[in-house]
N, C-alpha and C positions, 0 to 999 in steps of 0.2 A: 856344575850344571849351570846352564845359561838362563838368567831369568828375565824376560821382557815385559813391558808394560806398552800394550797398544791401544790407540786412542780410535774409537769410531765415532762419526759424526752422523746423528740422526736429524734430519732436517726436511722439509718439504723441497722435492725436486724442482719445482719452479725458481725457488730462490737460489738454488745452485747455479742453474741455467742462465738467469738474469746476470748474476756475478762472473760467471764465466771463470770460477775459480777452478784450478786444477788441485787436485788432492793428492799429487804426488810428493812424496817425502823424501829428503835426503836422509844419509846414514846419521843415526843418532850418536852423540858423544855418551857413552856408558859407565857407570861404575858399579859393579855387583859382586865384588870382593871374591870372585871366582878362584883366583890365584892364591888366596890365603894370605898370610903375614910374610911379606916379601919386599925388597925394593928393586929386584931387579925384573919385575912384571908390571905392566902398566895398571892392571886390574887386581891389585892387591892393597894392602895396607902396609907401609905408606905407598906403595908403589913407585911409579916414576912417571916422566913426561912420554906423551904418546896418544894416539887415536883422539886427537882433539883437546886433550889436558895439556896445560902449559907445565905442570910438575905434578909431584907427589902430593899426598894429603899432608896438611899441616895442622897443628894444634896451639892454641893462644890463649892466655889468660888475661882478664883486664887487670888484675892484681895478684900476681904470683905468689906472693910472701904468705906462708902458711896453707897453701892450696896444693893440690895435687890431682892429675887426670891420668887415668889408665885406660887401655884399648885392647880389645880382644876381637879376633875374627873367628866366630864360632858359627855351627849348625846345630846348636843345641835344640833351640826353640824357634825355628824359621817364622819370619812375619808372614808367608803364605806356606799352605801345606807343599812339600816337596821342593821348597824354593832354594834350599841350600844355605850357604855361607851369608852371613851378615855382619856389619860392624856394631859392636857393643862396647859402649864408653861408659865410664864411671867418673864423676867429679866430685871432690871433697873439698870443702871450706872449712879451716880451723880457725879463721880470725874472728876476733870477738865480735867487731861490730859493723866491719866494711862490707859493702857488696861488692860481690865479686863474680865474673863472667868467665866462663870456659867455653871455648869455641873449637870446632872442627871446620875446616875450610878446605876448598879445592879450587883452583883456578882453571877455567876453560878459556880456549882461544875463541875470541869473538870472531875474528876474521873467517875461520873453520865453520863455527855455528851458524854464521850469517851467510854462508856461501849460496843459500837458497833464497833469500829475501830478508825482511826486517822481523819476522815474527819467528818466536823460538817457543816451544813448549817444554818446560822444565817438570819433571814428575819425580816422585819418591815415595817409598813407605817408612814410615815412623811409628815406635812405640814407645811410650814412657813406662820403664819398667820398675822402678823403684824410686820413691822418696821417703827419707827419714823423718822430715817434717812437712806436712801437707800444706802449710800456709806461709811457707818460707822460699818459695821458688817461682820463677818466671823460666818459661821455656820460649826458645826463638828459633827462626830460621828465615832464610831469604837469601837475596843476593846485594853486594855492595861494590860501588866500583872505587878502587884504590891502587896506587902504585906499590904500596906495601900491605898485607894482610896482617892485622892486628886485631886483638878483640877490642880496641877502642874504634875500630873501623865500622861498627855496627852497633847501634844503639836500638833497646827493645821498643822504645816510643817512638823510633823514627826521628830522634832530634839530631842525630849526627848527620853531617851533611852529605855523607857518602851513601846512606841507606837509600835504595831505589825501591825495591818491592819485597815483602815478605810476610810472615805470619808471626803471632805471638799469643800467649796468654798471660794473664797477670794474677798470679797466684793461683793455688787451686781452690782457694773459696768462692772464685769467680773464673771460672776456667774456660770460658767459651774462646774459640779460637777468634782471632780477629787478624786483620790484614791492612797495612798501610794503604792509605788513600791520600795522596797529597800531604798536608798537614794533619789530617784527621785519621781516624781508625775506621773500619768497616768491620763490625761484629757479627759474627756468623751465629746460628743457634746450634753449631756442634761443639759438644762439651768434651774437653780432654779428661778420659778416664784411664787410670793404670791399667796397664796390660791389654788395652784396646789396640788395634792396629789401624792406623790412619794412612790413606793414600792422598797426598796432595799433587795438585796439576795446577801449573801457572801458565797462562797462555800468554806470552809478553810480546808487545809490539813496539820495538827500540824507535822506530820513527816517530810515531806518535807519543812515545812514552807513557803508553798505558798499559794495562794488563787486566785478565780475568783469574780470578781464583777459584779453585774448587778444592773442597776437602771431603772425604768420603770415610766414614767410620766403617771399616770392613766387617768388623766384629759385630755391631749391630746393625748394619745395613742402613744408614742414614748418612745423607749427605746435603751439601750447600753449595751452591754457586753464586759468586757475586755477580753485580753487574759490572761495567767498565770502570777501573780504579785508577787513579793517578799516580805516576812515580811521586815518591817523596822527593827524592834527589834526582833532579834532570841535568844529566850531564850535556855539556856543549861542545862544539867543535869537532875534532877528530876522536876525541875520548868515548867509551873506554876502548883500549885494545883487547882486553879480557875483562871478565868478571869473576868474582869470588863467591861460590855457593858456600853457605855458612849454616851451621846448625849449633846449638848449644844450650846451656842452661844458666841463668843468672841467679845467684844465691842472695836473699835479700839480706838487708842489715837488720839490727835490732834484737838478734839473739846472740848470746854469748856461747853457745855450746856448738859442737860440730855438727855439720849438715851433708848430706850425702845424696846424690841423684844419680840415676841410672837410664840409659835411653839407647834404643838400637835402631839402626839406618840401613836401607837396603835398596837396591833397584834404581838408582839414580840415574836419571838420563836427560839430556838437553837435545832436543830435535828441532831441526828447522822445519817450517810450516809455511804453507801457501799464504800470502800476505793478508788474505780476506777471512782466514781462520776466526782472528778475534770478533769479528763482525757476525759472521756465522754463529759463534758461540753464544751471542747475546741477543741477537735480532730475529728478523725474518722466521716467523711461524714458531715461536719458542723453541729454538735449537737447544739440543742438549748435549752436553759434553760428557759421554758415558764412557768408562773404561771397561775393558773387555779382558779378562785373565786369560 
């Protein structure tokens, strides 16, 4: 079953007329896991290159010793009613004291994605399914620029040079979603709850190296939209030729026992947008970016 996430923009008509913006969209680059567990079709796990993706899905550890990561494509408890397949991943850390990050990534072709202009909208559904210790985890997601995708290419606090934009929480004792904003973090009022489904939308302008982040708790009908945020890492020259979308869990140090975390991911989409969309999202008449299922 095909799952789509459409974006509709509600704004005063004069603002659209004045900007002269064309709201025509190019075809999105999508990952819905419709093909199941396969390496011979694009929309599977781990999948293959094609349809705007540079290659298959990959997984990485920051420190692999004593850790394990498992994956399953399933339709057991869809993130949306009737949505079908999604990716479920479990990470276990058996290390005594070291913090360890486990990531899943997929690289999309920037030339294909930017064929319609400098602005892209990236969206996805996310659910944190299980934590064995509620105060020993960070969760993260976003994009980074790198010649090689490794777990060290993205840091939760934005200190790694190639982290551009993304979200995180810091432990479940203070679990509000935060977004990278230059060297700072923009904290939302949306809390991460186990088993709730969240829809994230990032409207990113690669020319100005800014973005607008939106997160909606679909279970509790709560939402947050940021102002215009700055990239943490700002690429120069001709880079990047592609981006790595990234999701994962970092298991914190200080606990000698084993730790386990499980989360689900679905409806990943990278969509070229009109260049003025990031302005419409935050300006003129209190524009609201709202998702329609």
